[in-house]
DRENNUPA-44877 format. One record per residue: residue number from 1; x, y, z of N, C-alpha, C in turn; residue in one letter. Coordinates in steps of 0.1 Angstrom, whole numbers, always signed. Each point is the difference from the previous one (the first is absolute). Last residue first. Layout:
N
(NUM,(X,Y,Z),(X,Y,Z),(X,Y,Z),A) ...
end
This chain:
236
(236,(-46,+79,-150),(-14,+4,+2),(-2,+3,+15),X) (235,(+44,+0,-36),(-5,-3,+13),(-14,+5,+1),X) (234,(+41,+0,-36),(-13,-7,+0),(-4,-4,+14),X) (233,(+36,+39,-2),(-4,-8,-12),(-13,-7,+3),X) (232,(+21,+16,+45),(+3,+5,-14),(-4,-11,-10),X) (231,(+4,+17,+56),(-9,-8,-9),(+3,+6,-14),X) (230,(+27,+3,+51),(-3,+5,-13),(-9,-11,-7),X) (229,(+23,+19,+51),(-8,-11,-7),(-5,+6,-13),X) (228,(+33,+25,+20),(+0,-11,+10),(-8,-12,-6),X) (227,(+21,+31,-37),(-9,+2,+12),(+1,-12,+9),X) (226,(+38,+25,-36),(-12,-9,+0),(-8,+2,+13),X) (225,(+45,+18,-15),(-11,+7,-6),(-13,-8,-1),X) (224,(+35,-13,+37),(+4,+7,-12),(-12,+8,-5),X) (223,(+0,-26,+41),(-7,-5,-12),(+6,+6,-13),X) (222,(+11,-12,+53),(+6,+9,-10),(-5,-5,-13),X) (221,(-21,-6,+53),(+2,-4,-14),(+9,+10,-7),X) (220,(-23,-6,+48),(+14,+1,-3),(+3,-7,-14),X) (219,(-47,-14,+17),(+8,+11,+5),(+15,-2,-5),X) (218,(-56,-21,+4),(+12,+2,-9),(+8,+12,+5),X) (217,(-43,-37,+12),(+8,+10,+6),(+13,+1,-9),X) (216,(-55,-20,-3),(+14,+0,-4),(+7,+11,+6),X) (215,(-48,-19,-3),(+7,-1,+12),(+15,+0,-2),X) (214,(-24,-12,-44),(-5,+7,+11),(+9,-2,+12),X) (213,(-13,-11,-55),(+12,+4,+7),(-5,+7,+13),X) (212,(-22,-33,-42),(-2,+8,+12),(+14,+2,+7),X) (211,(-24,-15,-52),(+12,+2,+9),(-4,+8,+12),X) (210,(-20,-16,-47),(-4,-6,+13),(+12,+0,+9),X) (209,(+18,+6,-48),(-14,+3,+6),(-2,-7,+13),X) (208,(+35,+10,-47),(+0,-2,+15),(-13,+4,+6),X) (207,(+1,-15,-52),(+2,+10,+9),(+3,-5,+14),X) (206,(+12,-21,-50),(-9,-2,+11),(+3,+11,+11),X) (205,(+28,+1,-36),(-14,+3,-5),(-10,-3,+11),X) (204,(+49,+14,+17),(-6,-10,-8),(-14,+4,-5),X) (203,(+30,+25,+31),(+6,+0,-13),(-6,-11,-10),X) (202,(-7,+27,+48),(-8,-8,-8),(+5,+0,-15),X) (201,(+17,+9,+52),(+5,+3,-14),(-8,-9,-9),X) (200,(+3,+19,+53),(-10,-8,-8),(+3,+4,-15),X) (199,(+30,+4,+49),(-3,+4,-14),(-9,-9,-7),X) (198,(+20,+17,+52),(-9,-10,-7),(-2,+6,-14),X) (197,(+33,+20,+26),(-4,-10,+10),(-8,-11,-6),X) (196,(+35,+26,-30),(-13,+1,+5),(-2,-10,+11),X) (195,(+41,+27,-34),(-4,-10,+10),(-15,+3,+4),X) (194,(+44,+11,-40),(-12,+3,+7),(-4,-11,+10),X) (193,(+35,+16,-46),(-1,-4,+14),(-13,+4,+6),X) (192,(+16,+12,-45),(+7,-12,+2),(-1,-5,+15),X) (191,(-19,+41,-18),(-2,-9,-11),(+6,-14,+2),X) (190,(+4,+39,+31),(-14,-6,-1),(-2,-9,-11),X) (189,(+41,+17,+31),(-1,-4,-13),(-14,-7,-3),X) (188,(+17,+16,+43),(+1,+11,-9),(-1,-3,-14),X) (187,(+0,-33,+36),(-12,+8,+0),(+0,+12,-9),X) (186,(+24,-47,+7),(+4,+12,-8),(-12,+9,-1),X) (185,(-2,-41,+25),(+14,+3,+2),(+4,+13,-8),X) (184,(-49,-15,+23),(+7,+0,-13),(+14,+5,+2),X) (183,(-31,-23,+39),(+7,+12,-5),(+6,-2,-13),X) (182,(-33,-17,+44),(+2,-4,-14),(+5,+12,-7),X) (181,(-13,-3,+48),(+14,-1,-4),(+1,-7,-13),X) (180,(-45,-12,+22),(+9,+11,+2),(+14,-2,-5),X) (179,(-54,-21,+11),(+9,+1,-11),(+9,+13,+2),X) (178,(-39,-36,+26),(+9,+12,+1),(+11,-1,-11),X) (177,(-54,-21,+6),(+14,-2,-2),(+8,+13,+3),X) (176,(-50,-14,-2),(+7,+0,+13),(+15,-4,-2),X) (175,(-27,-12,-42),(-5,+7,+11),(+9,-2,+12),X) (174,(-15,-12,-54),(+13,+3,+7),(-4,+9,+12),X) (173,(-23,-34,-41),(-2,+7,+12),(+13,+2,+7),X) (172,(-23,-14,-51),(+12,+1,+8),(-3,+9,+12),X) (171,(-24,-16,-45),(-3,-5,+13),(+12,-1,+9),X) (170,(+16,+5,-48),(-13,+3,+5),(-3,-7,+13),X) (169,(+41,+14,-41),(-4,-5,+13),(-14,+4,+3),X) (168,(+26,+14,-40),(-10,-11,-1),(-4,-5,+14),X) (167,(+47,+23,-3),(-10,+2,-10),(-10,-12,+0),X) (166,(+38,+10,+31),(+6,+0,-14),(-11,+2,-11),X) (165,(+8,+16,+54),(-10,-8,-8),(+6,+1,-14),X) (164,(+26,+6,+50),(-3,+4,-14),(-10,-9,-6),X) (163,(+23,+19,+50),(-8,-10,-6),(-3,+5,-14),X) (162,(+35,+21,+22),(-5,-8,+11),(-8,-12,-6),X) (161,(+38,+24,-30),(-14,+1,+5),(-2,-9,+12),X) (160,(+40,+25,-38),(-4,-9,+11),(-14,+3,+5),X) (159,(+43,+14,-36),(-14,-2,-1),(-4,-10,+11),X) (158,(+44,+14,+1),(-5,+10,-9),(-15,+0,-1),X) (157,(+15,-17,+46),(+5,-3,-13),(-4,+11,-10),X) (156,(-7,-19,+55),(+5,+11,-8),(+6,-5,-13),X) (155,(-30,-15,+48),(+3,-4,-14),(+5,+13,-7),X) (154,(-20,-10,+47),(+14,-2,-2),(+4,-4,-14),X) (153,(-50,-13,+19),(+9,+12,+2),(+14,-4,-5),X) (152,(-53,-18,+16),(+8,+0,-12),(+9,+12,+0),X) (151,(-34,-31,+34),(+8,+12,-1),(+10,-2,-11),X) (150,(-52,-22,+12),(+14,-1,-3),(+7,+13,+0),X) (149,(-49,-16,+3),(+7,+0,+12),(+15,-1,-1),X) (148,(-29,-16,-42),(-5,+6,+12),(+11,+0,+11),X) (147,(-20,-12,-54),(+13,+3,+7),(-3,+8,+12),X) (146,(-26,-34,-40),(-1,+9,+11),(+13,+1,+7),X) (145,(-25,-16,-50),(+12,+0,+8),(-3,+10,+12),X) (144,(-22,-14,-46),(-5,-6,+13),(+12,-2,+10),X) (143,(+19,+4,-49),(-13,+4,+5),(-3,-6,+14),X) (142,(+46,+15,-35),(-8,-11,+7),(-12,+6,+7),X) (141,(+38,+22,-26),(-12,-4,-7),(-9,-10,+7),X) (140,(+42,+19,+19),(+3,-7,-13),(-13,-5,-6),X) (139,(+16,+20,+45),(-12,-8,-2),(+0,-6,-14),X) (138,(+40,+16,+36),(-5,+2,-14),(-12,-10,-2),X) (137,(+32,+25,+43),(-10,-10,-4),(-5,+3,-14),X) (136,(+38,+23,+13),(+0,-10,+11),(-11,-10,-2),X) (135,(+22,+23,-43),(-10,+2,+10),(+2,-9,+12),X) (134,(+35,+22,-41),(-10,-10,+3),(-9,+5,+11),X) (133,(+54,+7,-20),(-13,+5,-3),(-10,-11,+4),X) (132,(+47,-1,+24),(-6,-3,-13),(-14,+6,-1),X) (131,(+34,-2,+37),(-3,+13,-6),(-6,-2,-14),X) (130,(-2,-35,+45),(+10,+7,-8),(-5,+13,-5),X) (129,(-39,-24,+17),(+13,-7,-1),(+9,+8,-9),X) (128,(-44,+13,+35),(+5,-2,-14),(+13,-7,+0),X) (127,(-33,-8,+42),(+8,+11,-6),(+3,-4,-14),X) (126,(-37,-11,+42),(+5,-5,-13),(+8,+12,-6),X) (125,(-21,-17,+52),(+5,+10,-9),(+6,-6,-12),X) (124,(-38,-14,+43),(+11,-3,-10),(+3,+12,-9),X) (123,(-25,-8,+48),(+2,+10,-9),(+12,-3,-10),X) (122,(-42,-24,+36),(+14,+2,-3),(+1,+10,-12),X) (121,(-42,-16,+20),(+8,+6,+10),(+14,+2,-3),X) (120,(-24,-35,-30),(-7,+9,+9),(+9,+4,+12),X) (119,(+21,-9,-48),(-5,-9,+10),(-7,+9,+11),X) (118,(+2,+20,-49),(+8,-2,+12),(-7,-10,+9),X) (117,(-8,-2,-53),(-3,+8,+11),(+9,-3,+12),X) (116,(-21,-12,-53),(+14,+1,+6),(-2,+10,+11),X) (115,(-35,-32,-32),(+3,+11,+9),(+14,-1,+6),X) (114,(-36,-17,-42),(+13,-3,+5),(+4,+12,+9),X) (113,(-52,-15,-10),(+11,+9,-2),(+13,-7,+4),X) (112,(-51,-13,-9),(+13,-8,+4),(+12,+9,-4),X) (111,(-46,+13,-10),(-2,-8,+12),(+12,-7,+5),X) (110,(+4,+13,-49),(-10,+5,+9),(-3,-9,+11),X) (109,(+48,-4,-16),(-12,+0,-7),(-11,+5,+9),X) (108,(+58,+1,-8),(-11,-4,+8),(-12,-1,-8),X) (107,(+50,-5,-22),(-12,+8,+3),(-8,-6,+12),X) (106,(+56,-4,-9),(-13,-6,-2),(-11,+11,+2),X) (105,(+48,+8,+7),(-1,-8,-12),(-13,-5,-4),X) (104,(+22,+43,+27),(-11,-9,+1),(-1,-8,-13),X) (103,(+43,+26,+27),(-8,-1,-11),(-12,-10,+3),X) (102,(+43,+33,+25),(-11,-9,+1),(-9,-1,-13),X) (101,(+53,+12,+18),(-10,+6,-9),(-11,-11,-2),X) (100,(+34,+6,+44),(-3,-7,-12),(-10,+8,-8),X) (99,(+21,-4,+51),(+5,+8,-11),(-2,-8,-13),X) (98,(-21,+3,+53),(+1,-8,-12),(+5,+9,-12),X) (97,(-6,-1,+59),(+3,+8,-13),(+3,-10,-11),X) (96,(-33,-6,+47),(+14,-1,-5),(+1,+9,-13),X) (95,(-43,-29,+26),(+9,+11,+3),(+14,-1,-6),X) (94,(-37,-29,-25),(+4,+2,+14),(+9,+12,+1),X) (93,(-40,-14,-36),(+14,+4,+1),(+3,+3,+14),X) (92,(-39,-30,-30),(+3,+8,+12),(+15,+3,+1),X) (91,(-37,-13,-40),(+14,-1,+4),(+2,+9,+11),X) (90,(-45,-26,-24),(+5,+12,+8),(+15,-3,+4),X) (89,(-36,-20,-41),(+11,-1,+9),(+3,+13,+7),X) (88,(-33,-10,-36),(-4,-3,+13),(+10,-1,+11),X) (87,(+14,-9,-50),(-12,+8,+3),(-5,-5,+14),X) (86,(+50,-11,-4),(-11,+0,-10),(-12,+8,+5),X) (85,(+58,-9,+12),(-14,+5,+3),(-9,-2,-12),X) (84,(+49,-8,+5),(-8,-11,+4),(-15,+4,+3),X) (83,(+33,+31,-14),(+1,-10,-10),(-8,-12,+4),X) (82,(+3,+35,+31),(-9,+3,-11),(+1,-10,-12),X) (81,(+30,-5,+37),(-14,-2,+4),(-10,+3,-11),X) (80,(+45,+9,-8),(-2,-14,+0),(-14,-3,+5),X) (79,(+13,+45,+0),(-2,-5,-14),(-2,-16,+0),X) (78,(+11,+23,+41),(-13,+2,-4),(-3,-6,-14),X) (77,(+38,-20,+33),(-2,+11,-9),(-15,+1,-4),X) (76,(+15,-34,+31),(+9,+11,+3),(-3,+13,-9),X) (75,(-35,-41,+18),(+10,+3,-10),(+8,+12,+5),X) (74,(-22,-32,+37),(-3,+10,-10),(+11,+1,-11),X) (73,(-20,-32,+40),(+11,-2,-10),(-1,+10,-12),X) (72,(-32,+0,+36),(+12,-6,+8),(+12,-2,-9),X) (71,(-41,+16,-18),(+3,+9,+10),(+13,-4,+8),X) (70,(-3,-17,-50),(-10,+2,+10),(+5,+8,+12),X) (69,(+25,-14,-41),(-7,+12,-1),(-12,+2,+10),X) (68,(+36,-35,-10),(-14,-3,-6),(-8,+13,+0),X) (67,(+56,-1,-5),(-11,-4,+9),(-13,-1,-6),X) (66,(+41,+16,-20),(-2,-14,-2),(-11,-5,+10),X) (65,(+17,+45,+1),(-8,-2,-12),(-3,-15,-4),X) (64,(+7,+22,+50),(+8,-6,-11),(-9,-3,-12),X) (63,(+0,+35,+48),(-4,-11,-7),(+10,-6,-10),X) (62,(+0,+41,+29),(+7,-12,+6),(-5,-13,-7),X) (61,(-18,+43,-10),(+14,+1,-3),(+8,-12,+5),X) (60,(-51,-6,-15),(+7,+5,+11),(+15,+2,-4),X) (59,(-55,-14,-19),(+14,+4,-3),(+6,+6,+12),X) (58,(-46,-33,-16),(+7,+9,+9),(+15,+2,-4),X) (57,(-55,-16,-18),(+15,-3,+0),(+6,+11,+8),X) (56,(-52,-24,-10),(+8,+10,+6),(+15,-4,-1),X) (55,(-53,-9,-24),(+13,-5,+2),(+8,+11,+7),X) (54,(-45,+6,-11),(+0,-14,-2),(+13,-7,+3),X) (53,(-22,+47,+22),(+9,-6,-10),(-2,-15,-1),X) (52,(-40,+36,+11),(+10,-9,+7),(+9,-6,-10),X) (51,(-34,+45,+2),(+6,-10,-8),(+11,-8,+7),X) (50,(-22,+38,+19),(-11,-10,-3),(+6,-12,-7),X) (49,(+22,+42,+15),(+3,-12,+7),(-11,-11,-3),X) (48,(+1,+46,-18),(+12,-7,-5),(+1,-14,+7),X) (47,(-37,+37,-11),(+0,-11,+10),(+12,-9,-4),X) (46,(-8,+40,-25),(-7,+3,+13),(+1,-11,+10),X) (45,(+19,-6,-43),(+7,+11,+6),(-6,+3,+14),X) (44,(-20,-34,-27),(+13,-4,+5),(+8,+12,+7),X) (43,(-41,+8,-22),(-2,-7,+12),(+13,-5,+6),X) (42,(+2,+22,-41),(-4,+9,+11),(-2,-7,+13),X) (41,(+7,-27,-37),(+12,+7,+3),(-2,+10,+11),X) (40,(-36,-23,-19),(+8,-9,+8),(+13,+7,+5),X) (39,(-29,+23,-30),(-6,-1,+13),(+9,-9,+9),X) (38,(+22,+28,-40),(-7,-12,+2),(-5,-1,+14),X) (37,(+7,+49,-11),(+7,-12,-6),(-8,-12,+2),X) (36,(+7,+49,+28),(-6,-4,-12),(+8,-12,-6),X) (35,(-9,+31,+49),(+8,-10,-7),(-8,-4,-12),X) (34,(+0,+44,+35),(-7,-8,-10),(+9,-9,-7),X) (33,(+5,+19,+52),(+6,+0,-14),(-10,-8,-9),X) (32,(-2,+3,+49),(-3,+14,-6),(+5,+2,-14),X) (31,(+6,-40,+27),(-15,+1,-2),(-3,+14,-5),X) (30,(+45,-13,+11),(-5,-6,-13),(-15,+2,-2),X) (29,(+34,+34,+25),(-10,-11,+4),(-6,-6,-13),X) (28,(+49,+22,+5),(-13,+3,-6),(-9,-12,+4),X) (27,(+52,+25,+11),(-10,-11,+3),(-13,+4,-5),X) (26,(+56,+13,-9),(-14,+3,+0),(-9,-12,+3),X) (25,(+53,+22,-9),(-6,-10,+10),(-15,+5,+1),X) (24,(+50,+11,-28),(-14,+0,-1),(-5,-10,+11),X) (23,(+46,+29,-21),(-5,-8,+12),(-15,+1,-1),X) (22,(+47,+8,-33),(-14,+1,+2),(-4,-8,+12),X) (21,(+45,+25,-31),(-5,-9,+10),(-15,+2,+2),X) (20,(+23,+18,-39),(+11,-6,+8),(-6,-10,+10),X) (19,(-12,+27,-49),(-6,-7,+11),(+10,-7,+8),X) (18,(+4,+44,-34),(+5,-14,+3),(-7,-5,+12),X) (17,(-23,+37,-33),(+11,-1,+10),(+3,-14,+3),X) (16,(-37,+19,-27),(+13,+4,-6),(+11,+0,+10),X) (15,(-47,-32,-3),(+6,+12,+4),(+13,+3,-6),X) (14,(-47,-32,+3),(+11,+2,-9),(+5,+14,+3),X) (13,(-32,-39,+28),(+5,+14,-2),(+11,+0,-10),X) (12,(-45,-30,+18),(+13,-1,-7),(+4,+14,-3),X) (11,(-36,-27,+36),(+4,+12,-7),(+14,-2,-6),X) (10,(-38,-38,+10),(+12,+5,+4),(+4,+13,-7),X) (9,(-43,-36,+12),(+3,+12,-8),(+13,+6,+6),X) (8,(-25,-51,-3),(+5,+10,+8),(+4,+12,-9),X) (7,(-24,-37,-16),(+0,-4,+14),(+6,+10,+9),X) (6,(-25,-12,-52),(+8,+9,+7),(-1,-3,+15),X) (5,(-15,-20,-52),(+1,-3,+14),(+10,+10,+6),X) (4,(-37,-4,-43),(+13,+3,+3),(+2,+0,+15),X) (3,(-39,-11,-32),(+4,-6,+13),(+15,+2,+3),X) (2,(-9,+3,-51),(-9,+2,+11),(+5,-6,+13),X) (1,(+20,+20,-49),(+1,-11,+9),(-8,+3,+12),X) 
end
């Protein structure tokens, strides 16, 4: 297969001891990194503000899911906003804490990403729900998605993740997020428990490709025998 796409290089460690906590904070000048992949994708990474949304939706803890989703009449839940989003939509999340597992039901497209981001100057927090296995944000095979400026935390289960790729996703940008306190509930049982801040799990024939993860801060994880960020199976 030609033109294999690589966007970041992450060290993956296999060790003979239990991984309990990890703190990572690193800044890399984008101009000092060789980006590989679709030209339009690289341009999007370098100039994120060039693309103007065709539609904007808003979410607030004080909103209502029967509202229209505009800035004066916001939705209450993120998933309701995403249910009403299409290619080119930016969903702005207002300050507050949201306890829900977030899903993207639609794809964006080239030049029209679906973007989930913080309202300018505000710091929304999304936590996991209960103790069920799952992810705070699940991409579920969708393409042309951008996630920016969010704090993902407070999730504990046998298998839990901040963000999970289910396989086949492409053109995904994850930048300027904080992910912490993602903790597997049985860290001494490596066959039945584990956690990741971000997991790219390429379990489909279509590879995961064109992915950028940058400006990310990760801390206070209990990963069990897993890593903070993992790439596995069919990932280019």
